[in-house]
C-alpha positions, 0 to 999 in steps of 0.5 A, spaced: 482 492 643 487 497 644 489 499 651 487 506 649 480 504 649 481 503 657 486 508 659 483 512 664 481 519 662 479 525 665 472 526 664 472 533 660 465 533 658 459 529 656 458 529 648 452 524 648 447 520 652 444 514 649 440 510 654 444 509 660 450 510 656 455 516 655 460 518 650 465 523 652 468 528 648 475 525 650 472 518 647 472 522 640 479 524 639 481 517 642 478 513 637 479 517 632 487 517 633 486 509 634 483 508 627 488 513 624 494 509 627 491 502 625 490 504 618 497 507 618 494 514 616 490 511 610 484 512 613 482 519 615 475 520 619 472 527 622 470 528 629 462 528 627 463 521 623 467 518 629 461 520 634 456 517 630 460 510 630 461 511 637 453 513 638 452 506 634 456 502 639 452 505 645 445 504 642 447 497 640 450 496 648 443 499 650 439 495 647 443 489 648 441 490 656 433 491 654 433 485 650 436 481 655 442 479 652 446 474 657 454 475 658 457 470 663 463 472 667 467 467 665 467 469 657 469 476 660 474 474 664 477 470 659 478 476 654 480 480 660 486 475 661 488 475 654 488 483 654 492 483 660 497 478 657 497 481 650 499 488 654 504 484 658 508 482 652 508 489 649 510 492 655 515 486 659 511 486 665 504 487 668 507 493 673 510 497 667 502 496 664 500 499 670 505 504 671 504 507 663 497 508 664 496 510 671 492 505 674 493 503 681 494 496 681 492 490 677 485 489 680 484 496 678 486 495 671 482 489 670 476 492 673 477 497 667 478 492 662 472 488 665 467 494 663 470 495 656 470 487 654 463 487 657 460 492 653 464 489 647 461 482 648 454 485 649 455 489 642 457 483 638 451 479 641 446 484 639 449 484 632 449 477 632 441 477 634 439 482 629 443 479 623 442 471 625 437 470 620 440 474 614 443 470 608 444 471 601 441 467 595 445 466 589 441 471 585 443 476 590 450 475 590 449 476 582 446 482 583 451 485 588 457 483 583 453 486 577 452 492 581 459 493 583 461 491 576 457 497 573 459 502 577 467 500 576 468 498 583 469 491 583 475 489 588 482 487 587 483 480 590 491 480 592 495 474 590 494 468 594 498 462 595 497 455 599 503 452 602 506 445 605 512 444 609 517 438 611 521 440 617 527 436 620 529 437 627 536 438 629 536 433 635 540 434 641 545 428 643 543 424 649 549 426 653 546 434 652 539 432 655 543 428 661 547 434 662 540 439 662 537 434 667 542 433 672 543 441 672 536 442 673 536 437 679 542 440 682 538 447 682 532 444 685 536 441 691 539 448 692 533 451 692 530 446 696 536 448 701 534 455 701 537 458 695 533 464 692 529 461 686 530 468 682 537 469 682 538 461 680 533 463 674 537 470 672 543 466 672 541 459 668 534 460 665 534 461 657 527 464 658 528 471 654 523 474 659 527 472 665 531 479 666 525 483 667 521 478 671 526 473 674 522 467 671 516 469 675 509 469 672 501 469 674 498 463 671 490 462 670 487 456 667 485 461 661 492 463 660 496 463 654 501 459 657 503 452 654 499 446 657 505 443 661 506 449 664 499 451 666 498 443 669 505 444 673 503 450 676 496 448 678 499 441 681 504 444 686 503 446 693 505 453 695 513 453 696 514 446 692 519 445 687 517 441 681 521 435 678 524 437 671 519 437 666 519 437 658 515 442 654 516 444 646 520 450 649 525 445 653 526 443 660 523 447 666 524 447 673 518 451 677 516 453 684 509 455 686 509 462 690 502 463 692 495 462 690 490 467 689 483 465 687 484 461 680 491 464 679 497 461 681 504 465 682 510 461 680 517 462 677 520 457 672 527 456 670 528 454 662 534 450 659 534 449 652 539 443 650 545 445 645 545 442 638 552 441 636 554 443 629 555 436 626 548 435 628 546 441 624 550 439 618 547 432 618 540 434 619 541 439 613 544 433 609 538 429 610 533 434 608 537 435 602 536 428 600 529 428 601 528 434 596 532 430 591 528 423 592 521 428 591 524 431 585 526 424 582 520 421 583 522 416 589 517 418 593 511 423 593 511 430 597 505 427 601 509 420 603 515 424 605 511 428 610 508 422 613 515 418 613 520 424 615 517 431 618 517 432 625 512 438 625 506 436 629 502 441 627 502 439 619 505 432 619 498 429 619 495 434 614 500 433 608 504 438 611 499 444 609 501 450 613 495 454 616 495 461 616 495 463 624 491 470 623 485 467 619 485 459 620 485 458 613 490 454 608 491 460 604 496 466 605 495 473 602 502 473 598 503 481 600 501 480 607 506 475 609 512 475 614 517 478 609 522 472 611 517 467 608 515 471 602 522 472 600 523 464 600 516 463 596 515 469 592 518 466 586 515 459 586 510 456 581 505 451 583 508 445 585 515 447 585 519 446 592 523 451 595 531 450 597 532 447 604 533 453 609 535 453 617 530 455 622 529 456 629 522 457 633 521 461 639 522 455 643 529 455 641 528 448 637 533 448 631 531 445 624 531 445 617 525 445 612 523 446 605 516 448 602 512 446 596 507 451 593 501 447 593 497 452 589 497 460 587 492 465 585 495 471 582 492 478 584 486 479 580 479 483 579 474 479 582 471 474 578 464 471 580 465 464 578 472 463 580 471 468 587 464 466 588 465 465 596 469 471 597 464 475 593 458 472 597 462 474 603 462 481 601 454 481 599 453 478 606 457 483 610 453 488 606 446 486 607 448 485 615 450 492 615 444 494 612 440 490 616 443 493 622 443 500 619 435 499 618 435 497 626 439 503 628 434 508 625 428 505 628 431 504 635 433 511 635 426 514 635 424 510 641 431 511 645 433 517 650 438 521 646 441 527 649 446 531 645 451 536 647 449 543 643 457 543 641 455 536 637 449 538 634 452 542 628 454 535 625 451 532 619 449 525 621 447 519 616 442 517 622 437 522 625 440 522 632 438 529 633 431 527 632 429 532 627 422 532 625 422 531 617 428 527 616 
């Protein structure tokens, strides 16, 4: 959900009232601009088309209430917290978000977000309720496919690939780990004796956000912070400074400043161990030797994953890399991260990439290599080879038609009042309730 969806706007006129819900004139422009920005200008939509889309959303939200669709505070609050975190990452701090969009404070921002997210959940649940029994038979899939084929409208499916990896971490020396822990314990002592945590964080922390927030964060149990960070924030008393603790990001020191209901205000210092060049060379050579052993047949890729890989997420899954955006094992080749694309674009099925250096967001350094597990090139949809995808398209179309039919029926027994300026629009549905339509 874009911040444009909840930014405060001047109420410059009511376009339509649907039940107890309203569409403002400003909403039409706002949503239209958002669609064009999201599609990078590829999708152009008229004011009338945008208004009809907004009216359909309000109709769904109105009948969700009539149908007693239940929405819990917990699920809305979780979405609100995720939205606040997302915008905070985009702008650098909550204060900058509040200032940029004219809210009075964090509570004011959250109230607006709560209203928007509640409506979103109501719409989603009403859609699910309407379509919960909808399914498609193999015959319907075949008819759908043949219909597209006859009209010359079969979709093009992009090239898809399946990747697996072996990751060898470049580990710091024991001496470096000891140095980090000694330094954090020294800082803990100084802070407990009265030194300002913020100044110590700015000078010592490896957290890139420290220059903006001095290491200070708002933490809830639903926050997207790492597990160790949240657990420590909720285990400290106000004013208490933690012992040094480890996470995937490095080693931390934390102080709890304030408790606000289910929120903790805490600051941390992050220190990431340095890895000497000699360790990097040693790690690269180890990875290159594993590649040679796989190519010579001394060990299979899957065996090497179990024996050598340091990646927690893929080690117990034969090294298989999961697409974070879809949760599936396949990647659209044309939509991949450019750096990864450059390394795998020319690989054939079963081929290994060169060993390459990488560093994750926590600063951990590593060498890795990738195998092309499977590859399907760009092609026109085929009913046999792409049955699951064609089935999904057919199901989506059937659900859309079901919601469309539902909306046409509900319009007739729903209070709708449209401003005269919008009655000139030609709609797909009888929103104006004209007789004979």
